[in-house]
C-alpha positions, -999 to 999 in steps of 0.1 A, spaced: -1 -1 -2 15 30 -11 18 62 12 -4 93 11 3 120 -19 11 147 11 36 121 29 52 115 -5 57 149 -14 78 155 26 112 141 15 111 159 -18 101 195 4 131 192 30 155 185 2 139 224 -14 145 233 22 177 220 28 185 236 -6 168 269 4 193 268 32 222 262 11 215 295 -8 205 319 19 242 302 34 260 338 23 236 356 45 241 337 74 277 340 74 281 372 63 249 390 69 222 405 56 228 416 16 225 455 12 212 456 -23 192 485 -39 157 482 -22 171 464 10 165 497 28 128 506 14 117 472 24 134 472 58 120 505 66 84 491 59 86 464 77 96 482 107 67 509 99 38 478 94 53 461 124 50 488 148 12 494 129 0 461 133 12 469 171 -7 499 175 -42 476 160 -38 492 124 -47 455 107 -45 467 73 -19 498 68 -24 523 46 2 554 53 38 554 58 38 577 96 78 579 93 81 587 56 92 614 38 104 627 78 70 619 94 50 633 73 41 604 61 30 593 25 0 564 10 30 540 -2 3 508 11 -27 527 -6 -4 524 -40 29 490 -27 10 458 -32 6 443 6 16 403 9 56 414 13 57 434 37 26 419 57 49 392 55 78 410 68 60 432 96 45 396 110 87 384 111 93 411 134 64 391 162 87 358 160 125 376 156 145 404 155 144 423 123 183 422 122 176 385 110 140 389 96 158 398 61 175 366 60 144 341 67 122 359 43 148 350 17 152 317 29 112 320 28 109 328 -6 135 303 -23 113 275 -3 80 289 -16 95 290 -46 106 252 -50 76 238 -34 56 258 -65 81 245 -95 75 213 -76 41 212 -79 44 223 -121 69 195 -123 46 173 -118 19 185 -131 34 195 -165 61 157 -168 31 138 -156 33 96 -138 62 97 -158 86 117 -140 67 120 -105 74 81 -104 110 95 -98 101 123 -66 143 130 -66 138 142 -104 109 167 -97 127 182 -66 161 184 -84 143 204 -107 129 224 -81 158 228 -71 178 239 -99 150 267 -102 150 282 -67 193 288 -71 191 301 -107 211 326 -115 182 355 -118 159 345 -86 198 345 -68 205 384 -84 173 392 -74 177 385 -40 210 397 -31 221 421 -57 185 440 -56 170 425 -30 136 432 -46 116 414 -19 83 415 -36 96 404 -67 116 374 -53 81 362 -36 63 370 -68 82 339 -83 66 319 -61 37 326 -79 49 326 -114 52 284 -118 13 280 -107 0 306 -131 25 285 -161 13 256 -147 -22 264 -152 -15 283 -185 2 246 -199 -31 227 -190 -42 206 -222 -80 221 -208 -74 250 -185 -93 259 -154 -104 294 -144 -100 293 -110 -59 274 -111 -54 311 -136 -72 332 -112 -52 324 -80 -20 331 -95 -34 363 -106 -44 378 -78 -14 364 -59 7 383 -83 -10 413 -81 -13 415 -41 30 409 -38 44 429 -71 26 452 -95 54 448 -120 50 417 -121 14 410 -119 18 434 -153 40 410 -169 25 380 -156 -8 396 -174 12 404 -203 24 367 -202 -11 355 -200 -23 374 -235 7 362 -253 6 325 -244 -28 325 -249 -28 338 -286 0 311 -292 -21 288 -279 -49 296 -302 -26 295 -335 -9 266 -324 -25 239 -302 -59 220 -319 -90 246 -329 -110 218 -308 -102 236 -280 -102 271 -289 -134 281 -270 -125 267 -239 -94 282 -235 -109 315 -245 -134 310 -221 -111 297 -192 -80 322 -204 -108 350 -198 -126 338 -167 -89 335 -146 -81 370 -157 -115 383 -146 -117 361 -113 -77 370 -101 -81 409 -110 -115 410 -84 -98 388 -61 -72 413 -59 -96 444 -65 -93 458 -27 -58 469 -39 -62 472 -79 -88 500 -78 -73 524 -51 -40 517 -65 -51 529 -101 -82 555 -91 -63 573 -64 -28 575 -84 -40 605 -98 -29 618 -60 2 608 -62 34 620 -83 37 583 -98 55 593 -131 82 596 -111 86 559 -107 101 561 -143 123 591 -146 153 589 -164 172 554 -156 140 538 -152 125 538 -184 126 508 -211 142 527 -229 174 532 -208 173 492 -200 175 470 -231 201 445 -232 235 455 -229 225 488 -231 246 522 -221 237 548 -203 256 579 -187 254 564 -153 282 537 -150 265 516 -117 232 515 -138 250 497 -171 268 475 -141 239 465 -131 220 463 -167 255 437 -180 248 421 -150 210 409 -161 218 407 -196 248 387 -192 218 364 -171 193 366 -196 223 352 -221 219 317 -202 185 316 -196 175 321 -233 209 297 -239 195 273 -217 157 277 -235 163 279 -271 188 247 -264 159 222 -248 137 239 -274 155 224 -302 160 192 -282 126 191 -281 113 205 -312 88 176 -318 68 181 -287 39 208 -291 47 226 -257 78 225 -263 72 249 -294 47 269 -278 71 275 -256 99 282 -278 74 307 -298 70 323 -260 108 323 -257 111 340 -289 87 367 -281 102 373 -242 139 378 -262 122 403 -282 109 421 -256 141 427 -244 157 446 -273 156 479 -285 140 467 -317 110 466 -291 105 498 -279 74 507 -302 60 480 -280 72 495 -246 58 527 -255 20 517 -265 14 488 -249 -11 500 -218 8 498 -185 39 481 -199 64 502 -194 52 502 -159 79 473 -154 109 499 -160 130 470 -170 123 447 -198 151 421 -181 122 417 -158 103 393 -180 132 370 -169 110 361 -140 85 342 -166 112 330 -186 129 312 -155 104 293 -154 97 285 -187 130 274 -191 123 249 -162 89 236 -179 114 233 -214 142 211 -183 105 187 -170 96 182 -205 132 171 -218 137 152 -183 133 117 -206 156 125 -232 183 132 -210 178 104 -190 184 79 -215 213 92 -228 230 97 -196 208 81 -169 185 93 -133 216 106 -121 223 131 -142 191 156 -128 201 159 -91 239 159 -101 227 190 -123 208 205 -99 240 201 -72 259 217 -97 237 246 -105 235 254 -68 271 260 -59 279 273 -90 252 302 -84 260 302 -45 295 309 -50 283 333 -83 263 349 -57 291 351 -25 315 369 -52 290 394 -72 256 397 -58 263 398 -23 261 435 -13 280 448 21 263 465 45 280 501 57 274 508 91 244 532 85 225 505 59 228 473 82 197 465 97 208 474 132 215 509 121 179 513 112 162 495 141 180 523 156 168 555 137 136 539 134 132 542 174 140 577 170 113 586 154 129 608 135 113 597 100 132 587 70 135 605 36 102 604 11 97 583 -16 94 597 -52 66 582 -67 42 576 -38 48 616 -29 14 639 -29 12 648 -59 14 692 -54 43 686 -25 81 696 -32 106 673 -15 128 693 -16 114 719 2 104 695 28 121 703 61 137 672 89 133 668 123 97 693 121 81 699 152 47 671 153 25 704 147 29 743 152 10 771 155 18 804 124 2 834 115 -3 824 82 0 789 62 33 791 48 49 801 75 82 788 79 92 763 111 101 783 143 133 778 151 142 763 185 173 772 199 185 782 234 158 809 252 128 794 235 113 766 249 93 787 272 79 807 241 74 767 227 58 753 252 31 783 255 31 778 217 22 740 218 56 728 210 63 699 212 26 685 219 21 670 249 14 637 254 -20 641 262 -33 663 235 -16 639 208 -29 607 192 3 610 164 8 578 144 -27 565 142 -55 568 118 -71 589 140 -52 621 155 -64 642 183 -52 679 186 -61 704 218 -50 735 206 -66 768 232 -55 806 217 -62 836 222 -67 850 182 -75 828 149 -49 813 137 -33 786 115 -28 750 125 7 736 108 7 696 107 39 675 98 16 653 78 10 655 43 -23 669 30 -38 633 14 -73 638 2 -80 602 22 -70 629 55 -103 645 66 -102 675 93 -124 684 120 -126 706 147 -149 708 177 -167 681 153 -174 702 121 -152 700 87 -125 722 82 -111 726 47 -71 720 44 -46 742 31 -18 724 14 17 744 18 44 739 -10 61 713 10 27 692 12 24 697 48 -16 708 62 -28 744 73 -61 745 92 -70 775 101 -93 779 133 -106 801 155 -97 816 188 -106 800 219 -104 759 226 -99 737 194 -103 701 197 -94 692 162 -92 653 149 -75 645 117 -92 611 105 -80 587 79 -108 584 55 -116 551 28 -117 569 -5 -147 553 -25 -120 540 -46 -114 517 -12 -143 508 -3 -156 499 -46 -125 475 -52 -135 461 -14 -173 454 -27 -158 443 -58 -133 420 -41 -158 404 -26 -185 400 -52 -154 385 -68 -151 353 -41 -195 350 -40 -196 350 -77 -161 328 -72 -186 301 -49 -212 304 -74 -195 299 -106 -172 266 -91 -209 252 -73 -227 250 -108 -194 236 -126 -194 207 -103 -231 204 -103 -230 198 -140 -199 177 -138 -217 152 -113 -246 152 -132 -231 140 -170 -224 105 -157 -264 107 -147 -274 117 -175 -255 89 -193 -256 62 -177 
């Protein structure tokens, strides 16, 4: 009697866990890699962890950004990576959390690849449980994933690599199922927006290629299932997608595609005026050469296999998108320029390479024996780990190390703003560091009062700094109590984002936005109890409603399909 399926998967899962640990061994030995996005993600985690502790379970506003003035970062940045990072703080110190997070992402990527290999390879490959595990190890240790984990520390993209195998598994089924497409689409959108965009474009391209290259009898079903899967995937993630798209007009989103961050500046082996940018671009370009060379070689080996031909055509399309000849596509395809770097499509290509490797197992094992796959996986893991240690691991300066970030965060001085999440009309160059939480002024554009010798008592009279009983700062419902003998302006060190609603003694108050983006609130003489409350925007509420509707509709459609399948045997019996 054979053991249950889940028990048969324990040994491969253990192998993947060990391989993921070996892949992060340089981090265990030398500490975190302070790559391109390390500061951004670590600060996100610290911020979210602090908000969790204050009872804010779904943060929208990053209070410490912009030197304490804040920004709506969590409205626009997908939630999964920063929620995981925020939760890790309850289990371990943040000096260790980035290493554990990297291991977790690589482990999940390997497990997802294991499922993909078992599905695509069928019983022939699944009979030898070490072959799927070997391919999964090769996937989690492939150079692009290690480049993402170490050089870029793009933690959200790293997590997205776990969902790509699930999406490709669903898209390659002879008879695709809409729910299997919808779930990874939703997960991609809730993890990383560029990965979601390239995932949706990958779905579109692969769907069109299927219609051309695969049997006509399946065309209608393919179109139906792909369309339903895409729509339900977008609905499942609508609580994030709708406000991120609709409310984008309130922030400086175009700053994400400034010079150096545009597709035109990032085609393979390109040159710009920034040597550091070109160094990273050429690293990604070399990885692209490896992945495309491996993929196309396997396509030639499998040229009689229809799935391999489909993936070969897809590989050629992706290769073209990484070259300057495709510039017109990047300029005109909706939201494609949002990817910034064309080589981000390697996130999809690495998954295609894993599928092609799966399809080539019978041919490779026939030539070299079954040992070739585990041996190859060990070789890939060893080589990429060594390369990663020498070329991708970024040593931390004293001010960039996790401990330094933790200390700075605890001091409460805030962190620098993120340009693309800055409120639309605010000027980050004008915003000063070290602003008091609030101050009283005679006009809305008054400068910050200067604190110095002899001014402490005067500042106390003016209300600087606010007393602890006067304020509930860094929450989504702030209260201030101010008493002043004449009308005045209350300047609050918080960016004037439309979701913030201000009342004074229970009545709504209009807010004037200063050049630095801070709130200037006109108040009358006398006692004033000011409340600043974060109201969910109409787009946020619409997104939540669409998400709930999508879930209910999916349950209904799934139940109808199940009843129909159960009814068919009765009809034909």
